[in-house]
N, C-alpha and C positions, 0 to 999 in steps of 0.2 A: 541236258540242262546247261544253260548259259553260265559262263564264269561270272562271278560278281564283278561289277564295274569298279575300276580303280577310282578313288576320289579325285575329282578334277582340281587342279591348282590354278588359281587366278593370277593374272598380272597384278602388280601392285596398284592399289588405289591410295587416295589421300590418307585414309585412316592407317593403312599399313606403313606408309612412308613416315607418318608422324610417330607411330609406335616404334619403328626402327631407329629413328633419330633419338627418341627418349632412351631406348635400350643401350645404344652405343654411348650415350652420355653417361649412363649409370655404370657401364663396364669401364669406361675411361676414368671414372671417379673412384673406383674401388681402391687403387693403390694409394690415393690421397687419404682415403678413410683409414686405411691401415696405419699410415704414418701418424695420423692424429691420435691414435690410441696407443702408440708404442710406449709412451711414458707410464701408462697404467697397466698394460697387459703385454707380456713379451710376445714376440711375433708368431711363433708356431703355436703357442697357446691360443692366440687369436684365431688362427686357422682351425684349431680343434673346436673351439666354441662355435665358430661359424658353421662347421659341418654338423655339429650336434643340434643346434637350434634349427637349422634349415631342415635337417632330417626329421625331427619331431613334427615340424609343420607339414612336411611332405606326407608323412604317415597319416596325419589327420586329414589332409586333403584327399588322399587316395581312399581312405575309409568312407569319407563323405560321398565321393564320386563312384564308389564301388569298383575301384581299379585294383586288381591283385598285384602286390609288389613282389610276392614270392609264392611259388607252389612246388609240389613234389616233382613236377616234370622238369623244373629247371636243372636238377642234378642229372637227369637222364639225357637231356638233349644238348647239354653243353653250355646252357645259358648261365648256370651257376659258376662254372669255371671262368668263363669270359667275364662275368660280372665281378668276380673277385679280383681278377687281373686288372680290369678297368678301374676298380676302386683303389688298388695299390698304385697304379700310375697316377691317378687323380690326386691321391694323398701326397705322393712324392713331389708332384708338380707344385703343390702349395707349400711344401716345406721349403723349396727353393725360392718361390716367389716371396713368401713372408720373411724368410731369413735374409734374402738378398736385399730387401728394403732397408736393412740396417746399414748396408754398405754402398748404396747408390740412391739416387733420387727417385721419387715416384714417377716423374715424367720420363726418365730414362728406362725404368723398369717396364712401363707399359709399352714402350716402343719395342723392346727386345722380346717381351712375351708375345706380342702380336705378330711375330714372325711365324707363329704356329699355322695360320691358314696357308702360308706359302709352303711350309714343310709338309703339311697335310697333303697338299696337291702333289708334291713330289712322291710322298709315300704311296698315295693311291695310284699314281701313274706307274709305279714300280710293281705294286702288289695286286692291283685290282684290274681285271680285264675290262677294256672299254673306257679306261680313265686316262688315256694318253693325253699329253699336253700339246696344245696347238702352239704354233710359233709365237703368237701374241702372249700366251701364258708363259712360255719359256722366257720371253722378254721381261715379263713381270717378275719371275724368279730371279733373274740376273739383276734387275733394278733393286729389288728388295735386299739382296745380299750386298749390293753396292752400298745401300743405306746402312746395313749392319756394320760394314767395315768402317764407314765414315763415322758412325756413332762410337765405335770402339776407339778410333783415333781421337775423337773429341774428348772422350773420357780420360785417355792417357795424358792429354795435354792440358787437362783442366787444372785450374789453380787449386792449391791445397791437396788433400789426399786423393789418390786415384780411385776411380769407381770400378776398376777392373773386376774385382771379386763379385760385387753385386751385379754388374752387367753380365758376367759369365753365368751367374745363377739364373738370370733372366733367360738367357739362351737355352740353358738346360731345361728350364721350365717349359719353354716353347717346344722343345723336342718331345718332352713328356706329354704335353697337351696334344701335339700332333699324333703321337703314338696311340694315345687313348682314342682319338677320333678314327684312326685307321683300324684299330682293334674292333671298335663298334661296327664299322662297315663290313669287316671280314668275318664277323661271328654271328651267332644267333641273336645277339642283342639288336641287330639291324631290323629284326622282325618283331621285337618286343615293344611294348608301349614305352614312350619316352620317360614316363614316370618311373618305370622299373629300372631303366639304365641310370637315371639320376639317383634313385634310391641306393643302388649298389655303390655308386661313387660316394655318396654322403655317408652311408653306413660304415663302409670299410675305412674311409678316411677319418671318421669320428673315433674309430678304435685305434687307428695307426698314429694319428697326429699327437695325442697325449703321450704316447710312448716315445715319439720322436722328440717332443719338447723335454721330456725327462732325460733322454739320452744326451741331449744338447746342453743339459744343465740349466735350463731356463728357470727364472724365478716364478713364472706364472703370473697370476693376478696380483699386482702390486698396489693398485689404487683404483677405486671405482668413483667416477664422477660423471657429470652430464655428458662431457665429450666422449668418454669411453663408452658409455651406454649408447649414445647416438651412433657412434662408429660401428659397434657390434650389431646394433639393430639394422643399420644400413647394409653391412656386409652379409648378414645371415638372412634377414627377412626380405629386404628389398632386392638384393642381387642374387644370392644363392637360391632363394625360393621363388619369389615373385617374378623376377626378370627371366629366369630360366623357363618357368612355366609359360610366360608370355611368348618367349622365343619358340618353344615347342608348339604352341597354339598357332603362331604364324606359319610354321612349317607345314601344318596340316591343311592350310587354306591357300597359301600363295606359293609361287614358283621359288624353289629354294635358291637357285642361282641368283635371282634378282635380289633376294634378301641378303645373301652372303656378300654381295658387292658392298653393302653398307658397312661391313666390318672394318673397312679402311678408316672409318671415322673415329673408331674407339681410341687408337693411339694418338690421334690429333687432339681429341677432347682431353685425353689424359695429360698430354703436354701442357695444354692450356690451363687445366685445373691445377697442375703442379706449380706453374708459374704464378697464377692468380692467388691461390689459397695458401701455398707454402712458401712463396717468394723464392722458388728455386731458380738457380741461374740458367740462363738460356743464351746459347751462342748461335751465331749464324750457321756454323757448321752442323750443329745438332738439329736446327730447324730443317736444314737441307736433308739430313739423314732421316728425320721423321717423315718428311714429304716423300722421299724415295721409298721408304718402307710402305707407306700408305698407298702410293701409286702401284707398287708391286702387288699388294694385296688385291687392289681393284682389278688389275689386269689378269691376275691368276683366276679370278672368278668371272671375268667378263664373258668367256665362251659359254658358260652355263646359263646365261640369261636368255 
């Protein structure tokens, strides 16, 4: 009996490129959306609501599509353990992202968080056979870290209060995001439907994040108005649910490496949205830092195209 053929992945066409541009715009916009709602809902509480709303939508989607999100075999084959660990990392990542936005700008946070693809490449090269970095990818790693150092220096010399605390939270979040990705690749989750992995992330974080908000002494929901509702809708329905499903759909049909190269656009969009919508300060040094990080991300992914 012949083995079943693996699904073919296509080069990118116009539709895939357009969808990736839209997704990177949405991902770059998320930190700005969080900032908009901070006066009404405290940061980690926002993250908890995001996971809760997106998780409910995902369960409904999975039931409609007949996709099992959990079964008894998960506990036996290690999927459950990996899923719980993945969810803990995911929840911790968003504690740092949302808390960090109190102490730094949205444009700075998105640049630091998007060091994750570079850190992921390093983690995979260290832990996964066959994932060695080519010279061009190593150049991307060095360029991205150069951008990181430049961004930190810019924050230290900024007028007014230092953004060091928030910037550091962003880097920690990037490490946690990268650790989550590496864990998925090295566990049974790599063979599971993408919806199951996302379910573990959203379900565990929906339980973890309210506890984190309580431990941090957050006031929670302080005011509900149109801006807060729009922000929470964007974060949970548009980003955490719809955009992630669209990303997973693209991965089933197109070459993953060519899709990943577009991730360098997210921090650039994030910087632009922060300046345009929040009137955040922008220095030449930070522009250079963002461009270096974006270039590093693109080079790290270029070999896989």
